[in-house]
N, C-alpha and C positions, 0 to 999 in steps of 0.2 A: 616557590612555585612560579613557573614561567607563565606569565599572563598572555603570551602570544599564541596564536594557533599553531598547530603542528601540521605541516604539509609534506609528509614523507614521500608519497607516490601520488602526486596530484598534478593534473593538467587542467587549468582553469580557463574558461572562456573570458570574454571581455566583461568588465564592470562587475566582477564577482565580489561579494563581501563575505569574508570568513571571520567570524567573531573570535575574540580571545578564548582560549581553552577548548576550542573545537579541534577535532582531529580528522583530517581528510587524507585518505590514501594509506590506511593502516595495512602494513604488510602481514597478511595472515599466513603466508607460506613463502618459502624461497622462490624467487622468480615470478611472483605474481605481477600482474600489470597495474598501471596506475588507475586511480579514480579520475574520471573525466566529467567535469561539470560544465554545463552549457552557460551561455552568456546570461548576465543579470541574475545569477544565482545568489541566494543568501543562506549561509549555514550558521546557525546560532550556537551560542556557547554550550559546551559540554556534549555536543553532538559528535558521534563517531561514524565515519564512513570508510568502509574497507576499500582496499584495492579491487580492481575489476568491477567497479560500479560505474555506470554511465547514466548521466541525466541530461535532459534537454534544457532549453532556454527557460528562464524564469522559475527554476526550481527553488523551493524554500523549505526550511525546516523550522520547527520550534526548538526548544532546549532539550537536551538529554535524549535525543533520538538516536537510534542505532540502525544502520543500513549495512547489511553484510554482503559478501562477495557475489558476483555474477547476477546482480540485480540491474535491470534496465528500466529507466524511467523516462517518460516522454516530456513534452513541454508543459510549463505552467502547472506543476504538481506541488501540492503542499503536503509535507509529512509532519504531523503535529508533535507537540511535546510528549516525551516519554514513549513514543511509538517505536516498535521493534519490527523490522523487516529482516527475516532470518536468512536471506540469500536465495539465489536461484529463483527470483521472482520477476515477472514481467508486468509493468504498469504502463498504461497508455498516457494520453495527454489530457489536460484539464481535469485532474483528479484531486479531490480534497479528502485527505485522510486526517481525521481529527486526533485529539490527544489520547494516548494510552491504548492505541490499537495494536493487536498482535497479528502479524501476517507471516505464516510459515513458508518453508520452501515449497517449490513447485505449485505456486499460486499464480494465476493469470487474472489481471484486472484490465478492463477495457478503458475506453475514453469516456469523459464526462461522468465519472462515478463519484458519489459522495459516500464516505464511510464515517459514521458517527463515532463519538467518543466511547472508548472501552469496548469496542467490538472485538471479538475473538474469532479468528479463522483457524481451522485445524487441518492437519494433513495425515493423521495416524488414527485409523479407525479402531484399532485394538491396541492401545498403548501397552508396551512391554509383553504383548502376547503375539503368537504366530510370527515370531521374528524371521523364520526361514522364508516366509512369503511376504515379508514387509516391503511395500513399495509406496513411498510417500506420494500423496496426491492432494494438493491443496484445492480449495474451491476455484471454480472458473466463473468469473464475474463479467458479464457482457457490458456493452455500452449503455450509458444513461441509467444505470442502477443506482438506487438510494438505499442505504442500510442504516437503520436507526440505532441509537445508543444502546450499548450493552447486549446487542444481538450476538448469537453464537452460530457459526456456520460450520457444519461437519465436513469431514474430508470428502473430496471428490464431488461435492454438490455443485451443480450448475445453476446460476441465477441468470435468467433470460433477459434479453434487452428490455430496458424500460421498467423492469420490475422494481418493487419496493419491499423491503423487509422491515416490519414494525419493531419498535424499541423492545428489547427484552425477548424477542422471539428466538427459539432454538430450531434451526432449519436442518432437518434430517434428510430431506429429499429435494430433488430438483424443483425449482420455481419457474413456471413457464413465463415467457415474455409478457410484459404488461399485465402482471398479476401482483397481488398484495399478499405477502405471507405474514400471518399473525399467529401467536400462541405458542404453547409448549406441549408437545411438538407442534411446529408450525403447520398450518393448513393454508393452501393458496386459494384465493378468490379473485375473480376478475377485478382489475383495478378500476375504481370509479372514473368516469369520464373526466371529471374535474382534475384528476391527478395524472392525466396522460400527456402532460406537456413534457417534451424531452428536456433533459438537464442542460442541453446546449443553450436553451433560452435563458437559463438562470446564470450559468457561468459566462456565456457570451464569448464570441471569438475575440482574442486579443491580437492587436497589431504589433 
């Protein structure tokens, strides 16, 4: 076994660390573009990043993460251990995605978002049914959203700015800005005043 990282199609910024057994720039088709990682990125062992992925400064992964093609990621984003980003996903800056999260295609995630461990986002409302009309649409998650562990977000659901989703909630409909979604199926309630601090105050701007 070759303990060095594999960098087939990779353009790395300054001061990047790619650990042994990581794979950056996997060619998923003939003629695909390189993976482009920003300055000060860290890719940990056994992570696989396809070609045509672009990340910003300070990008970090855990171990065994998978990031597929045509994913764009902003600055200072963490992709946790065992997380799968299935491609054609847009992620903003200052986003913390914890371990074992699943993010399907056609998902949009804003800035200053926290996604807890084992959260599942979905993009197919009727799996294996109505294939003629199938149009994948992942959740649309606005800035400053926090999603608790083991929550499930159904296809096409919009989570408004500053909203929170409780651990274990199953979100079947849109959550308004600055509301808290709890339960199965989730119901939205105005977010208590004590929880209305934007996530930017927690993440803090990095220089």
